[in-house]
C-alpha positions as a LaTeX table, in Angstrom:
\begin{tabular}{lrrr}
\hline
Residue & $x$ (\AA) & $y$ (\AA) & $z$ (\AA) \\
\hline
Met1 & 8.60 & $-4.57$ & 9.38 \\
Ala2 & 9.46 & $-8.19$ & 8.21 \\
Pro3 & 11.40 & $-8.62$ & 4.87 \\
Leu4 & 8.38 & $-10.34$ & 3.30 \\
Gln5 & 6.19 & $-7.37$ & 4.15 \\
Ile6 & 8.76 & $-4.96$ & 2.72 \\
Glu7 & 9.25 & $-7.11$ & $-0.43$ \\
Thr8 & 5.55 & $-7.56$ & $-1.06$ \\
Leu9 & 4.79 & $-3.91$ & $-0.30$ \\
Cys10 & 7.32 & $-3.05$ & $-2.95$ \\
Glu11 & 5.96 & $-5.36$ & $-5.39$ \\
Thr12 & 2.48 & $-3.90$ & $-4.94$ \\
Ile13 & 3.88 & $-0.45$ & $-5.49$ \\
Glu14 & 6.05 & $-1.42$ & $-8.58$ \\
Lys15 & 3.61 & $-3.68$ & $-10.42$ \\
Lys16 & 0.28 & $-2.28$ & $-9.40$ \\
Trp17 & 0.07 & 1.32 & $-8.33$ \\
Ile18 & 2.94 & 2.89 & $-10.37$ \\
Pro19 & 1.32 & 1.34 & $-13.71$ \\
Ile20 & $-2.13$ & 2.70 & $-12.74$ \\
Val21 & $-0.87$ & 6.15 & $-12.16$ \\
Glu22 & 0.98 & 5.94 & $-15.48$ \\
Asn23 & $-2.30$ & 4.77 & $-17.03$ \\
Gly24 & $-4.13$ & 8.05 & $-15.96$ \\
Gly25 & $-5.52$ & 6.48 & $-12.72$ \\
Tyr26 & $-7.13$ & 3.33 & $-14.23$ \\
Gln27 & $-6.27$ & $-0.36$ & $-13.61$ \\
Ala28 & $-3.06$ & $-1.41$ & $-15.71$ \\
Gly29 & $-0.93$ & $-3.29$ & $-13.51$ \\
Ala30 & $-0.83$ & $-6.66$ & $-11.81$ \\
Asp31 & $-3.01$ & $-7.74$ & $-9.06$ \\
Cys32 & $-2.06$ & $-6.41$ & $-5.55$ \\
Ala33 & 0.64 & $-8.60$ & $-4.37$ \\
Leu34 & $-0.33$ & $-7.80$ & $-0.64$ \\
Cys35 & $-3.78$ & $-9.14$ & $-1.15$ \\
Arg36 & $-2.18$ & $-12.27$ & $-2.92$ \\
Val37 & $-0.07$ & $-12.96$ & 0.08 \\
Tyr38 & $-2.20$ & $-11.86$ & 3.04 \\
Ile39 & $-5.91$ & $-12.36$ & 1.85 \\
Tyr40 & $-6.28$ & $-14.91$ & $-0.96$ \\
Ser41 & $-3.95$ & $-17.49$ & 0.91 \\
Gly42 & $-6.62$ & $-17.27$ & 3.97 \\
His43 & $-4.94$ & $-14.87$ & 6.33 \\
Arg44 & $-7.49$ & $-12.47$ & 6.31 \\
Cys45 & $-5.05$ & $-9.45$ & 6.11 \\
Ile46 & $-3.24$ & $-10.60$ & 9.31 \\
Gly47 & 0.49 & $-9.60$ & 8.62 \\
Cys48 & $-0.43$ & $-7.18$ & 5.87 \\
Pro49 & 1.47 & $-3.76$ & 6.49 \\
Ile50 & $-1.69$ & $-1.85$ & 5.38 \\
Cys51 & $-3.68$ & $-3.86$ & 8.19 \\
Glu52 & $-0.95$ & $-3.18$ & 10.62 \\
Phe53 & $-1.00$ & 0.50 & 9.96 \\
Thr54 & $-4.83$ & 1.18 & 9.69 \\
Asn55 & $-5.77$ & $-1.76$ & 12.35 \\
Arg56 & $-8.48$ & $-2.54$ & 9.70 \\
Gln57 & $-9.00$ & $-5.35$ & 7.16 \\
Gly58 & $-9.46$ & $-4.80$ & 3.53 \\
Cys59 & $-7.81$ & $-1.50$ & 2.98 \\
His60 & $-10.21$ & 0.39 & 4.93 \\
Arg61 & $-8.97$ & 3.78 & 6.08 \\
Thr62 & $-6.94$ & 4.26 & 2.88 \\
Pro63 & $-7.46$ & 6.08 & $-0.25$ \\
Tyr64 & $-8.24$ & 2.70 & $-1.97$ \\
Tyr65 & $-11.91$ & 2.46 & $-1.85$ \\
Val66 & $-12.36$ & 6.45 & $-2.89$ \\
Trp67 & $-10.17$ & 5.53 & $-5.83$ \\
Gln68 & $-12.11$ & 2.48 & $-6.70$ \\
Glu69 & $-15.35$ & 4.26 & $-6.81$ \\
Ala70 & $-14.20$ & 6.96 & $-8.83$ \\
Thr71 & $-12.88$ & 4.48 & $-11.37$ \\
Glu72 & $-16.35$ & 2.91 & $-11.44$ \\
Leu73 & $-18.02$ & 6.19 & $-11.99$ \\
Lys74 & $-15.39$ & 7.42 & $-14.35$ \\
Leu75 & $-14.67$ & 10.54 & $-12.55$ \\
His76 & $-12.14$ & 12.96 & $-13.58$ \\
Asn77 & $-9.88$ & 12.82 & $-10.56$ \\
Val78 & $-8.93$ & 8.98 & $-10.64$ \\
Gln79 & $-5.24$ & 9.63 & $-11.31$ \\
Glu80 & $-5.02$ & 12.20 & $-8.35$ \\
Leu81 & $-6.73$ & 9.42 & $-6.24$ \\
Ala82 & $-4.44$ & 6.68 & $-7.45$ \\
Ile83 & $-1.47$ & 9.11 & $-6.59$ \\
Arg84 & $-2.77$ & 9.25 & $-3.13$ \\
Met85 & $-3.01$ & 5.63 & $-2.89$ \\
Leu86 & 0.65 & 5.08 & $-4.02$ \\
Leu87 & 1.73 & 7.93 & $-1.82$ \\
Phe88 & 0.09 & 6.03 & 1.01 \\
Leu89 & 1.90 & 2.71 & 0.17 \\
Val90 & 5.36 & 4.53 & $-0.10$ \\
Ala91 & 4.67 & 6.17 & 3.24 \\
Leu92 & 4.48 & 2.56 & 4.86 \\
Leu93 & 7.93 & 1.69 & 3.81 \\
Pro94 & 10.44 & 1.61 & 6.73 \\
Ser95 & 13.01 & 4.42 & 6.58 \\
Glu96 & 16.48 & 4.50 & 8.01 \\
Pro97 & 16.22 & 5.29 & 11.67 \\
Thr98 & 17.72 & 8.55 & 12.80 \\
Tyr99 & 20.67 & 8.89 & 15.09 \\
Glu100 & 18.16 & 9.44 & 18.10 \\
Gln101 & 15.92 & 6.45 & 17.12 \\
Phe102 & 18.86 & 4.25 & 16.79 \\
Arg103 & 19.98 & 5.31 & 20.41 \\
Glu104 & 16.47 & 4.78 & 21.77 \\
Gln105 & 16.48 & 1.31 & 20.04 \\
Val106 & 19.82 & 0.04 & 21.68 \\
Gly107 & 19.21 & 1.97 & 24.92 \\
Val108 & 22.13 & 4.31 & 24.72 \\
\hline
\end{tabular}
């Protein structure tokens, strides 16, 4: 994952989804930084880490649309659904490679 992707993903987690979870599952934070970089700029999700993971545009195959519908209907489980989206995004962050993965990468 490229540095811009990581930075934008972290911004989305920190400024959008953590505030939503802290607000009981309802919109509380900033707009999605990923959308700002990868949709609103005309890229149609190309380069977005979510799109790269799901192979779909617009957050399809993520918990997002279930959360969005639940907030519109004012269902009782919106915070749980927001937590699922937050965890989905956190899982996209790259982790440090294990020793075995590093050996495979360098061909040793």
